[in-house]
GUTI-371333 format. One record per atom (N, C-alpha, C): atom name; residue in one letter; x, y, z. Coordinates in steps of 0.1 Angstrom, whole numbers, plus 5000, padded with zeros to 4 digits. Example, Ala and Ser with C-alpha at 12.3 -4.5 7.8 and 13.67 -1.06 7.14 Angstrom:
2
a:N, r:A, X:5132, Y:4943, Z:5078
a:CA, r:A, X:5123, Y:4955, Z:5078
a:C, r:A, X:5132, Y:4967, Z:5078
a:N, r:S, X:5128, Y:4978, Z:5071
a:CA, r:S, X:5137, Y:4989, Z:5071
a:C, r:S, X:5129, Y:5000, Z:5079
END
This chain:
136
a:N, r:M, X:1323, Y:5214, Z:9287
a:CA, r:M, X:1328, Y:5226, Z:9293
a:C, r:M, X:1331, Y:5225, Z:9305
a:N, r:P, X:1343, Y:5225, Z:9307
a:CA, r:P, X:1347, Y:5228, Z:9323
a:C, r:P, X:1344, Y:5235, Z:9335
a:N, r:T, X:1338, Y:5234, Z:9344
a:CA, r:T, X:1336, Y:5242, Z:9352
a:C, r:T, X:1347, Y:5248, Z:9362
a:N, r:S, X:1348, Y:5264, Z:9366
a:CA, r:S, X:1356, Y:5266, Z:9374
a:C, r:S, X:1351, Y:5260, Z:9390
a:N, r:P, X:1367, Y:5258, Z:9396
a:CA, r:P, X:1363, Y:5254, Z:9410
a:C, r:P, X:1354, Y:5261, Z:9417
a:N, r:P, X:1346, Y:5256, Z:9430
a:CA, r:P, X:1337, Y:5266, Z:9436
a:C, r:P, X:1348, Y:5276, Z:9450
a:N, r:I, X:1340, Y:5288, Z:9451
a:CA, r:I, X:1350, Y:5298, Z:9457
a:C, r:I, X:1347, Y:5293, Z:9471
a:N, r:P, X:1360, Y:5292, Z:9479
a:CA, r:P, X:1357, Y:5292, Z:9491
a:C, r:P, X:1351, Y:5299, Z:9500
a:N, r:K, X:1348, Y:5294, Z:9509
a:CA, r:K, X:1337, Y:5298, Z:9520
a:C, r:K, X:1348, Y:5307, Z:9529
a:N, r:E, X:1357, Y:5306, Z:9533
a:CA, r:E, X:1371, Y:5314, Z:9541
a:C, r:E, X:1379, Y:5320, Z:9530
a:N, r:P, X:1385, Y:5335, Z:9535
a:CA, r:P, X:1391, Y:5337, Z:9523
a:C, r:P, X:1405, Y:5331, Z:9530
a:N, r:P, X:1412, Y:5329, Z:9517
a:CA, r:P, X:1429, Y:5324, Z:9518
a:C, r:P, X:1435, Y:5334, Z:9532
a:N, r:S, X:1446, Y:5326, Z:9537
a:CA, r:S, X:1458, Y:5335, Z:9543
a:C, r:S, X:1462, Y:5344, Z:9538
a:N, r:L, X:1463, Y:5356, Z:9543
a:CA, r:L, X:1472, Y:5366, Z:9536
a:C, r:L, X:1486, Y:5367, Z:9536
a:N, r:K, X:1491, Y:5358, Z:9547
a:CA, r:K, X:1507, Y:5355, Z:9550
a:C, r:K, X:1511, Y:5343, Z:9540
a:N, r:I, X:1506, Y:5335, Z:9536
a:CA, r:I, X:1510, Y:5325, Z:9526
a:C, r:I, X:1503, Y:5321, Z:9513
a:N, r:G, X:1491, Y:5327, Z:9512
a:CA, r:G, X:1481, Y:5329, Z:9499
a:C, r:G, X:1475, Y:5315, Z:9495
a:N, r:F, X:1475, Y:5306, Z:9508
a:CA, r:F, X:1461, Y:5298, Z:9504
a:C, r:F, X:1461, Y:5291, Z:9522
a:N, r:R, X:1453, Y:5282, Z:9522
a:CA, r:R, X:1445, Y:5273, Z:9533
a:C, r:R, X:1446, Y:5263, Z:9535
a:N, r:I, X:1451, Y:5254, Z:9541
a:CA, r:I, X:1453, Y:5242, Z:9544
a:C, r:I, X:1440, Y:5234, Z:9549
a:N, r:E, X:1436, Y:5224, Z:9548
a:CA, r:E, X:1422, Y:5216, Z:9556
a:C, r:E, X:1427, Y:5205, Z:9563
a:N, r:I, X:1424, Y:5201, Z:9572
a:CA, r:I, X:1431, Y:5190, Z:9581
a:C, r:I, X:1417, Y:5184, Z:9588
a:N, r:E, X:1417, Y:5177, Z:9585
a:CA, r:E, X:1406, Y:5168, Z:9594
a:C, r:E, X:1409, Y:5165, Z:9610
a:N, r:K, X:1400, Y:5161, Z:9615
a:CA, r:K, X:1400, Y:5163, Z:9632
a:C, r:K, X:1412, Y:5152, Z:9636
a:N, r:I, X:1419, Y:5152, Z:9642
a:CA, r:I, X:1433, Y:5146, Z:9649
a:C, r:I, X:1429, Y:5138, Z:9659
a:N, r:N, X:1426, Y:5125, Z:9660
a:CA, r:N, X:1425, Y:5119, Z:9676
a:C, r:N, X:1434, Y:5107, Z:9678
a:N, r:L, X:1441, Y:5115, Z:9689
a:CA, r:L, X:1454, Y:5106, Z:9696
a:C, r:L, X:1448, Y:5094, Z:9698
a:N, r:K, X:1438, Y:5092, Z:9702
a:CA, r:K, X:1434, Y:5076, Z:9706
a:C, r:K, X:1436, Y:5064, Z:9692
a:N, r:N, X:1434, Y:5074, Z:9681
a:CA, r:N, X:1432, Y:5065, Z:9669
a:C, r:N, X:1447, Y:5063, Z:9665
a:N, r:L, X:1455, Y:5074, Z:9666
a:CA, r:L, X:1469, Y:5075, Z:9664
a:C, r:L, X:1480, Y:5064, Z:9673
a:N, r:F, X:1477, Y:5061, Z:9682
a:CA, r:F, X:1484, Y:5053, Z:9691
a:C, r:F, X:1474, Y:5044, Z:9701
a:N, r:P, X:1468, Y:5035, Z:9697
a:CA, r:P, X:1459, Y:5025, Z:9700
a:C, r:P, X:1467, Y:5014, Z:9708
a:N, r:E, X:1463, Y:5014, Z:9720
a:CA, r:E, X:1471, Y:5003, Z:9726
a:C, r:E, X:1482, Y:5001, Z:9722
a:N, r:T, X:1494, Y:5008, Z:9724
a:CA, r:T, X:1502, Y:5013, Z:9722
a:C, r:T, X:1518, Y:5005, Z:9734
a:N, r:D, X:1526, Y:5000, Z:9728
a:CA, r:D, X:1537, Y:4992, Z:9738
a:C, r:D, X:1546, Y:5007, Z:9740
a:N, r:K, X:1542, Y:5015, Z:9739
a:CA, r:K, X:1555, Y:5026, Z:9741
a:C, r:K, X:1552, Y:5031, Z:9754
a:N, r:S, X:1561, Y:5036, Z:9761
a:CA, r:S, X:1557, Y:5042, Z:9778
a:C, r:S, X:1551, Y:5054, Z:9777
a:N, r:S, X:1551, Y:5061, Z:9787
a:CA, r:S, X:1543, Y:5071, Z:9787
a:C, r:S, X:1551, Y:5085, Z:9782
a:N, r:E, X:1566, Y:5083, Z:9783
a:CA, r:E, X:1574, Y:5094, Z:9781
a:C, r:E, X:1583, Y:5090, Z:9769
a:N, r:E, X:1581, Y:5082, Z:9758
a:CA, r:E, X:1578, Y:5081, Z:9745
a:C, r:E, X:1569, Y:5087, Z:9738
a:N, r:L, X:1553, Y:5086, Z:9744
a:CA, r:L, X:1538, Y:5090, Z:9741
a:C, r:L, X:1546, Y:5105, Z:9740
a:N, r:S, X:1547, Y:5110, Z:9752
a:CA, r:S, X:1551, Y:5128, Z:9756
a:C, r:S, X:1559, Y:5131, Z:9749
a:N, r:G, X:1573, Y:5119, Z:9743
a:CA, r:G, X:1581, Y:5131, Z:9734
a:C, r:G, X:1573, Y:5131, Z:9718
a:N, r:I, X:1565, Y:5122, Z:9712
a:CA, r:I, X:1560, Y:5122, Z:9704
a:C, r:I, X:1550, Y:5130, Z:9701
a:N, r:L, X:1542, Y:5132, Z:9713
a:CA, r:L, X:1534, Y:5145, Z:9710
a:C, r:L, X:1540, Y:5155, Z:9711
a:N, r:A, X:1550, Y:5160, Z:9719
a:CA, r:A, X:1560, Y:5173, Z:9721
a:C, r:A, X:1564, Y:5178, Z:9709
a:N, r:L, X:1566, Y:5170, Z:9699
a:CA, r:L, X:1571, Y:5171, Z:9685
a:C, r:L, X:1559, Y:5175, Z:9673
a:N, r:F, X:1550, Y:5167, Z:9677
a:CA, r:F, X:1536, Y:5167, Z:9667
a:C, r:F, X:1533, Y:5184, Z:9674
a:N, r:I, X:1531, Y:5185, Z:9686
a:CA, r:I, X:1525, Y:5199, Z:9687
a:C, r:I, X:1537, Y:5210, Z:9687
a:N, r:L, X:1549, Y:5211, Z:9685
a:CA, r:L, X:1558, Y:5212, Z:9680
a:C, r:L, X:1554, Y:5220, Z:9666
a:N, r:G, X:1553, Y:5215, Z:9658
a:CA, r:G, X:1549, Y:5215, Z:9644
a:C, r:G, X:1534, Y:5221, Z:9638
a:N, r:I, X:1527, Y:5219, Z:9651
a:CA, r:I, X:1515, Y:5224, Z:9654
a:C, r:I, X:1519, Y:5242, Z:9654
a:N, r:L, X:1524, Y:5245, Z:9663
a:CA, r:L, X:1531, Y:5259, Z:9666
a:C, r:L, X:1535, Y:5264, Z:9655
a:N, r:E, X:1545, Y:5256, Z:9654
a:CA, r:E, X:1548, Y:5261, Z:9637
a:C, r:E, X:1536, Y:5264, Z:9627
a:N, r:S, X:1528, Y:5261, Z:9630
a:CA, r:S, X:1516, Y:5261, Z:9615
a:C, r:S, X:1511, Y:5275, Z:9621
a:N, r:L, X:1508, Y:5276, Z:9634
a:CA, r:L, X:1503, Y:5289, Z:9639
a:C, r:L, X:1509, Y:5300, Z:9640
a:N, r:N, X:1522, Y:5300, Z:9641
a:CA, r:N, X:1532, Y:5310, Z:9641
a:C, r:N, X:1533, Y:5315, Z:9627
a:N, r:N, X:1537, Y:5307, Z:9617
a:CA, r:N, X:1534, Y:5310, Z:9600
a:C, r:N, X:1522, Y:5312, Z:9592
a:N, r:G, X:1507, Y:5312, Z:9601
a:CA, r:G, X:1499, Y:5315, Z:9596
a:C, r:G, X:1491, Y:5304, Z:9587
a:N, r:L, X:1498, Y:5292, Z:9588
a:CA, r:L, X:1493, Y:5282, Z:9580
a:C, r:L, X:1477, Y:5274, Z:9584
a:N, r:M, X:1478, Y:5278, Z:9598
a:CA, r:M, X:1465, Y:5275, Z:9608
a:C, r:M, X:1459, Y:5287, Z:9616
a:N, r:S, X:1448, Y:5282, Z:9616
a:CA, r:S, X:1448, Y:5296, Z:9629
a:C, r:S, X:1441, Y:5289, Z:9640
a:N, r:T, X:1440, Y:5298, Z:9653
a:CA, r:T, X:1434, Y:5289, Z:9665
a:C, r:T, X:1425, Y:5281, Z:9667
a:N, r:S, X:1414, Y:5289, Z:9661
a:CA, r:S, X:1400, Y:5282, Z:9657
a:C, r:S, X:1403, Y:5265, Z:9651
a:N, r:D, X:1417, Y:5267, Z:9640
a:CA, r:D, X:1416, Y:5255, Z:9633
a:C, r:D, X:1422, Y:5243, Z:9644
a:N, r:V, X:1431, Y:5249, Z:9649
a:CA, r:V, X:1438, Y:5238, Z:9660
a:C, r:V, X:1430, Y:5233, Z:9670
a:N, r:L, X:1424, Y:5243, Z:9677
a:CA, r:L, X:1411, Y:5236, Z:9686
a:C, r:L, X:1405, Y:5228, Z:9677
a:N, r:E, X:1401, Y:5231, Z:9670
a:CA, r:E, X:1390, Y:5216, Z:9660
a:C, r:E, X:1398, Y:5208, Z:9659
a:N, r:T, X:1408, Y:5208, Z:9654
a:CA, r:T, X:1417, Y:5196, Z:9649
a:C, r:T, X:1425, Y:5191, Z:9658
a:N, r:F, X:1431, Y:5193, Z:9667
a:CA, r:F, X:1439, Y:5187, Z:9678
a:C, r:F, X:1437, Y:5192, Z:9693
a:N, r:F, X:1433, Y:5201, Z:9699
a:CA, r:F, X:1433, Y:5207, Z:9711
a:C, r:F, X:1416, Y:5205, Z:9715
a:N, r:H, X:1414, Y:5192, Z:9713
a:CA, r:H, X:1399, Y:5192, Z:9713
a:C, r:H, X:1400, Y:5183, Z:9726
a:N, r:V, X:1381, Y:5179, Z:9731
a:CA, r:V, X:1385, Y:5173, Z:9748
a:C, r:V, X:1388, Y:5158, Z:9742
a:N, r:D, X:1388, Y:5153, Z:9731
a:CA, r:D, X:1388, Y:5137, Z:9731
a:C, r:D, X:1403, Y:5138, Z:9733
a:N, r:N, X:1411, Y:5144, Z:9727
a:CA, r:N, X:1430, Y:5143, Z:9729
a:C, r:N, X:1432, Y:5152, Z:9746
a:N, r:I, X:1426, Y:5162, Z:9751
a:CA, r:I, X:1428, Y:5163, Z:9761
a:C, r:I, X:1426, Y:5150, Z:9773
a:N, r:L, X:1416, Y:5142, Z:9766
a:CA, r:L, X:1413, Y:5132, Z:9777
a:C, r:L, X:1426, Y:5120, Z:9775
a:N, r:F, X:1429, Y:5118, Z:9764
a:CA, r:F, X:1440, Y:5107, Z:9762
a:C, r:F, X:1451, Y:5113, Z:9766
a:N, r:V, X:1455, Y:5129, Z:9767
a:CA, r:V, X:1466, Y:5131, Z:9775
a:C, r:V, X:1465, Y:5127, Z:9788
a:N, r:R, X:1456, Y:5130, Z:9796
a:CA, r:R, X:1454, Y:5131, Z:9810
a:C, r:R, X:1452, Y:5116, Z:9811
a:N, r:Q, X:1445, Y:5108, Z:9806
a:CA, r:Q, X:1443, Y:5094, Z:9808
a:C, r:Q, X:1457, Y:5086, Z:9804
a:N, r:H, X:1463, Y:5088, Z:9797
a:CA, r:H, X:1471, Y:5079, Z:9791
a:C, r:H, X:1486, Y:5085, Z:9792
a:N, r:L, X:1489, Y:5096, Z:9794
a:CA, r:L, X:1503, Y:5098, Z:9794
a:C, r:L, X:1506, Y:5104, Z:9807
a:N, r:R, X:1496, Y:5108, Z:9815
a:CA, r:R, X:1497, Y:5115, Z:9832
a:C, r:R, X:1508, Y:5124, Z:9833
a:N, r:D, X:1510, Y:5128, Z:9821
a:CA, r:D, X:1518, Y:5141, Z:9827
a:C, r:D, X:1513, Y:5154, Z:9827
a:N, r:R, X:1517, Y:5157, Z:9835
a:CA, r:R, X:1516, Y:5173, Z:9843
a:C, r:R, X:1517, Y:5183, Z:9830
a:N, r:T, X:1533, Y:5183, Z:9827
a:CA, r:T, X:1537, Y:5193, Z:9815
a:C, r:T, X:1528, Y:5187, Z:9802
a:N, r:A, X:1524, Y:5177, Z:9797
a:CA, r:A, X:1519, Y:5173, Z:9785
a:C, r:A, X:1505, Y:5183, Z:9788
a:N, r:D, X:1498, Y:5181, Z:9799
a:CA, r:D, X:1487, Y:5182, Z:9802
a:C, r:D, X:1483, Y:5198, Z:9805
a:N, r:E, X:1494, Y:5206, Z:9806
a:CA, r:E, X:1496, Y:5220, Z:9805
a:C, r:E, X:1498, Y:5226, Z:9791
a:N, r:I, X:1501, Y:5218, Z:9786
a:CA, r:I, X:1505, Y:5222, Z:9768
a:C, r:I, X:1490, Y:5222, Z:9759
a:N, r:M, X:1481, Y:5211, Z:9765
a:CA, r:M, X:1470, Y:5211, Z:9760
a:C, r:M, X:1460, Y:5221, Z:9765
a:N, r:S, X:1462, Y:5222, Z:9779
a:CA, r:S, X:1451, Y:5233, Z:9783
a:C, r:S, X:1455, Y:5246, Z:9778
a:N, r:R, X:1470, Y:5249, Z:9774
a:CA, r:R, X:1470, Y:5264, Z:9767
a:C, r:R, X:1468, Y:5264, Z:9754
a:N, r:G, X:1468, Y:5251, Z:9750
a:CA, r:G, X:1460, Y:5251, Z:9737
a:C, r:G, X:1444, Y:5254, Z:9736
a:N, r:V, X:1439, Y:5251, Z:9742
a:CA, r:V, X:1425, Y:5251, Z:9741
a:C, r:V, X:1421, Y:5264, Z:9744
a:N, r:Q, X:1429, Y:5269, Z:9751
a:CA, r:Q, X:1427, Y:5287, Z:9754
a:C, r:Q, X:1432, Y:5295, Z:9744
a:N, r:L, X:1435, Y:5291, Z:9735
a:CA, r:L, X:1443, Y:5301, Z:9723
a:C, r:L, X:1433, Y:5310, Z:9719
a:N, r:P, X:1421, Y:5306, Z:9715
a:CA, r:P, X:1414, Y:5313, Z:9707
a:C, r:P, X:1410, Y:5322, Z:9715
a:N, r:D, X:1405, Y:5320, Z:9727
a:CA, r:D, X:1398, Y:5329, Z:9737
a:C, r:D, X:1405, Y:5342, Z:9737
a:N, r:L, X:1421, Y:5342, Z:9734
a:CA, r:L, X:1427, Y:5355, Z:9736
a:C, r:L, X:1420, Y:5366, Z:9725
a:N, r:F, X:1415, Y:5361, Z:9712
a:CA, r:F, X:1415, Y:5369, Z:9705
a:C, r:F, X:1400, Y:5379, Z:9707
a:N, r:D, X:1395, Y:5366, Z:9716
a:CA, r:D, X:1381, Y:5370, Z:9718
a:C, r:D, X:1378, Y:5377, Z:9729
a:N, r:I, X:1388, Y:5379, Z:9738
a:CA, r:I, X:1388, Y:5391, Z:9753
a:C, r:I, X:1394, Y:5399, Z:9751
a:N, r:L, X:1408, Y:5399, Z:9743
a:CA, r:L, X:1417, Y:5409, Z:9743
a:C, r:L, X:1416, Y:5421, Z:9732
a:N, r:P, X:1420, Y:5433, Z:9728
a:CA, r:P, X:1421, Y:5438, Z:9721
a:C, r:P, X:1430, Y:5433, Z:9708
a:N, r:A, X:1430, Y:5439, Z:9698
a:CA, r:A, X:1436, Y:5429, Z:9687
a:C, r:A, X:1453, Y:5431, Z:9692
a:N, r:G, X:1458, Y:5442, Z:9694
a:CA, r:G, X:1473, Y:5442, Z:9697
a:C, r:G, X:1474, Y:5433, Z:9707
a:N, r:E, X:1466, Y:5435, Z:9718
a:CA, r:E, X:1475, Y:5428, Z:9729
a:C, r:E, X:1474, Y:5417, Z:9727
a:N, r:A, X:1456, Y:5410, Z:9721
a:CA, r:A, X:1457, Y:5395, Z:9720
a:C, r:A, X:1468, Y:5387, Z:9709
a:N, r:Q, X:1477, Y:5397, Z:9699
a:CA, r:Q, X:1488, Y:5388, Z:9693
a:C, r:Q, X:1500, Y:5389, Z:9700
a:N, r:R, X:1502, Y:5401, Z:9710
a:CA, r:R, X:1514, Y:5398, Z:9717
a:C, r:R, X:1511, Y:5387, Z:9727
a:N, r:E, X:1498, Y:5386, Z:9736
a:CA, r:E, X:1496, Y:5372, Z:9747
a:C, r:E, X:1497, Y:5363, Z:9737
a:N, r:F, X:1494, Y:5362, Z:9727
a:CA, r:F, X:1494, Y:5349, Z:9715
a:C, r:F, X:1508, Y:5342, Z:9714
a:N, r:Q, X:1516, Y:5356, Z:9710
a:CA, r:Q, X:1531, Y:5350, Z:9709
a:C, r:Q, X:1537, Y:5347, Z:9722
a:N, r:R, X:1536, Y:5352, Z:9733
a:CA, r:R, X:1541, Y:5350, Z:9748
a:C, r:R, X:1535, Y:5334, Z:9746
a:N, r:E, X:1522, Y:5329, Z:9747
a:CA, r:E, X:1519, Y:5316, Z:9745
a:C, r:E, X:1522, Y:5308, Z:9741
a:N, r:L, X:1525, Y:5313, Z:9728
a:CA, r:L, X:1534, Y:5302, Z:9716
a:C, r:L, X:1550, Y:5300, Z:9722
a:N, r:I, X:1553, Y:5307, Z:9727
a:CA, r:I, X:1567, Y:5308, Z:9736
a:C, r:I, X:1568, Y:5294, Z:9747
a:N, r:K, X:1560, Y:5301, Z:9755
a:CA, r:K, X:1556, Y:5290, Z:9764
a:C, r:K, X:1553, Y:5275, Z:9761
a:N, r:M, X:1544, Y:5276, Z:9753
a:CA, r:M, X:1545, Y:5259, Z:9747
a:C, r:M, X:1556, Y:5253, Z:9745
a:N, r:R, X:1562, Y:5263, Z:9736
a:CA, r:R, X:1570, Y:5255, Z:9728
a:C, r:R, X:1581, Y:5249, Z:9739
a:N, r:T, X:1584, Y:5259, Z:9747
a:CA, r:T, X:1594, Y:5257, Z:9759
a:C, r:T, X:1590, Y:5243, Z:9767
a:N, r:L, X:1578, Y:5242, Z:9770
a:CA, r:L, X:1570, Y:5232, Z:9775
a:C, r:L, X:1575, Y:5215, Z:9768
a:N, r:C, X:1570, Y:5219, Z:9755
a:CA, r:C, X:1578, Y:5207, Z:9746
a:C, r:C, X:1592, Y:5202, Z:9744
a:N, r:L, X:1598, Y:5217, Z:9747
a:CA, r:L, X:1612, Y:5211, Z:9750
a:C, r:L, X:1612, Y:5202, Z:9763
a:N, r:A, X:1607, Y:5204, Z:9770
a:CA, r:A, X:1609, Y:5199, Z:9784
a:C, r:A, X:1606, Y:5187, Z:9783
a:N, r:L, X:1590, Y:5186, Z:9776
a:CA, r:L, X:1591, Y:5169, Z:9773
a:C, r:L, X:1598, Y:5163, Z:9765
a:N, r:L, X:1603, Y:5166, Z:9755
a:CA, r:L, X:1619, Y:5162, Z:9747
a:C, r:L, X:1628, Y:5157, Z:9754
a:N, r:E, X:1631, Y:5167, Z:9766
a:CA, r:E, X:1641, Y:5164, Z:9779
a:C, r:E, X:1637, Y:5151, Z:9788
a:N, r:G, X:1624, Y:5153, Z:9788
a:CA, r:G, X:1625, Y:5146, Z:9799
a:C, r:G, X:1622, Y:5148, Z:9812
a:N, r:K, X:1623, Y:5163, Z:9816
a:CA, r:K, X:1625, Y:5169, Z:9822
a:C, r:K, X:1610, Y:5178, Z:9828
a:N, r:P, X:1607, Y:5178, Z:9839
a:CA, r:P, X:1595, Y:5187, Z:9843
a:C, r:P, X:1598, Y:5202, Z:9842
a:N, r:M, X:1592, Y:5211, Z:9835
a:CA, r:M, X:1598, Y:5228, Z:9834
a:C, r:M, X:1588, Y:5235, Z:9836
a:N, r:V, X:1591, Y:5243, Z:9848
a:CA, r:V, X:1580, Y:5254, Z:9852
a:C, r:V, X:1584, Y:5266, Z:9842
a:N, r:V, X:1571, Y:5271, Z:9837
a:CA, r:V, X:1571, Y:5282, Z:9827
a:C, r:V, X:1566, Y:5293, Z:9831
END
């Protein structure tokens, strides 16, 4: 007799009706000793982060999900050591801080600040794609 699937430990997302599971993404493994320039890597990073921001905005991932899977110390160090780009570094720093918004601010204010941070991070990613530094 078939058994029913196990009940998930976390509730599904209310926005889309399911939850995705993503393993830790390590930039060092994605770009091992690449022949790409730091500008090319910055562009690839920007596209990747834009996808993460879209997932955050649509509720596919939570702030804690992206902290665990992408905005972690290994990737921050990779960006600092290999890309050496202030804009990319700022994006990573902002990503690390996203979960803190919900820990220290009231829910409504945290949501507004979260949306502002997503806009700032998108703008910085677009600046990376254009190859020009941009102040937000």
